C-alpha positions, 0 to 999 in steps of 0.5 A: 249169477245174472246181471241185475235189471235196471232200476225202475222205482216209483213212490208216492210215500215219504218212507219209500223215498228213502229207498230212492235216496239210498239208490242215488247216493253218490250220483253225479250230475252236470249242472246243465242236467238240472231241469225245472219245468215250471208249467209241468210242475216237474223237476228232473236230474239226469244223473250218473248213478253208482250202482250200489246194488252191484258194488264189488265185494273185494277191494280193487274190483271195479264198480259200475255207474249207470245213466238214470233220470231222477224226477219229481212231479207236483213241484210248486217251486224250486230254490237253490243254494250254492248251486249255479248253472253258469257252468253247465259242465260243472259236476255236482255230487248228490249226497242225500235226498230227504222229505220234510212234511208240511204241518198239513200233509201231504205237501212238504219239501224235498231237499237234495243235498250236494257235496260242498254244501249245495242244495236244492229245495223243492216245494211239493204238493206230495211225494211223487218221485221216479228213478229210471235207469237206462241200459247205459252201464259202464265200469268205474274204478272210482268207488265212492267212499265216506270214510275220513282220510287220515293225514 
């Protein structure tokens, strides 16, 4: 079996944003790698994405992470809650990406939810998202888990 190629995903559809959201679930990002370029109306994150598409089938096998860029264009504004860039080395764990349309499409809000109740809300003209993997891939034994731990 050949190794999967790096992901190159683009969407202008709210429904297709769910595919990108699934691919970036459990990504980690340093607070210093959150970037809002107001004049260009672009928000981007340089993430370390867990490669769910190559996830191990047996327990104990290493998974993989890949460096990637998640970008949003047509951003009119960005608001944060529970997130600070005061410590640029702070690691944030991305849990979900969701789109809520305005009453007058195609605009709306894209919400990036992070572990610890942090969130970034982007006001957008329309859905315009990009996920680009790099060729920098490395193994990891830390497989994300969403199961509740028993005490």
